[in-house]
C-alpha positions as CSV (number, residue, x, y, z in Angstrom):
1,M,-58.1,-37.6,10.6
2,T,-61.2,-38.2,12.6
3,R,-60.7,-39.0,16.3
4,I,-62.6,-42.1,17.6
5,T,-64.4,-41.6,20.9
6,G,-63.5,-43.8,23.9
7,F,-66.8,-45.5,23.8
8,K,-66.6,-46.4,20.1
9,K,-62.9,-47.5,20.5
10,I,-63.9,-49.9,23.2
11,T,-67.1,-51.2,21.6
12,S,-65.4,-51.8,18.3
13,H,-62.2,-53.3,19.8
14,P,-61.4,-56.9,18.9
15,D,-60.9,-57.6,22.7
16,K,-64.0,-55.7,23.9
17,E,-65.4,-58.7,25.8
18,E,-62.1,-59.2,27.6
19,I,-61.8,-55.4,28.4
20,I,-65.3,-55.4,29.8
21,E,-64.7,-58.6,31.8
22,K,-61.6,-57.1,33.3
23,L,-63.4,-53.9,34.3
24,I,-66.3,-55.8,35.8
25,A,-63.9,-58.2,37.6
26,G,-62.3,-55.2,39.4
27,D,-59.1,-54.7,37.4
28,S,-58.1,-51.0,37.6
29,V,-58.4,-48.9,34.5
30,R,-54.6,-48.4,34.6
31,Q,-54.1,-52.2,34.6
32,V,-56.3,-52.6,31.6
33,D,-54.5,-49.7,29.9
34,A,-51.1,-51.3,30.6
35,W,-52.4,-54.7,29.4
36,L,-53.6,-53.2,26.1
37,K,-50.3,-51.3,25.6
38,A,-48.3,-54.6,26.3
39,K,-50.5,-56.6,23.9
40,Y,-50.5,-54.0,21.1
41,P,-47.2,-52.1,21.7
42,T,-46.9,-50.8,18.1
43,N,-50.6,-50.4,17.3
44,K,-52.1,-47.3,18.9
45,K,-55.4,-48.1,17.2
46,Y,-55.9,-50.9,19.8
47,Q,-54.7,-49.0,22.8
48,V,-57.3,-47.4,25.0
49,S,-56.3,-44.7,27.5
50,Y,-57.1,-45.2,31.2
51,I,-59.2,-42.0,31.0
52,S,-61.4,-43.5,28.2
53,L,-61.7,-46.8,30.2
54,Q,-62.6,-44.9,33.4
55,N,-65.3,-42.9,31.6
56,F,-66.7,-46.0,29.9
57,R,-66.8,-47.9,33.2
58,K,-68.6,-45.0,35.0
59,K,-71.1,-44.2,32.2
60,Y,-71.9,-47.7,30.8
61,L,-70.9,-50.3,33.4
62,Q,-72.1,-48.2,36.4
63,L,-69.3,-49.6,38.6
64,E,-68.7,-47.0,41.2
65,S,-67.0,-47.8,44.4
66,E,-63.8,-47.0,46.4
67,A,-62.3,-50.4,45.4
68,L,-62.5,-49.6,41.7
69,K,-61.1,-46.0,41.8
């Protein structure tokens, strides 16, 4: 089984716009992680770890501040 990278998992996610909006709006990566787990409790394919979300936010959204950590 091939493992999908965090970037690919987010960019191909059916809720990618909402994930990105939540991150830009200041939701913590743990909040987004919990939201996805609640929305897709039995489908790990659509769950994204907070670490993947954090890496995506840092690398692609360039949102770095104390309020977002």
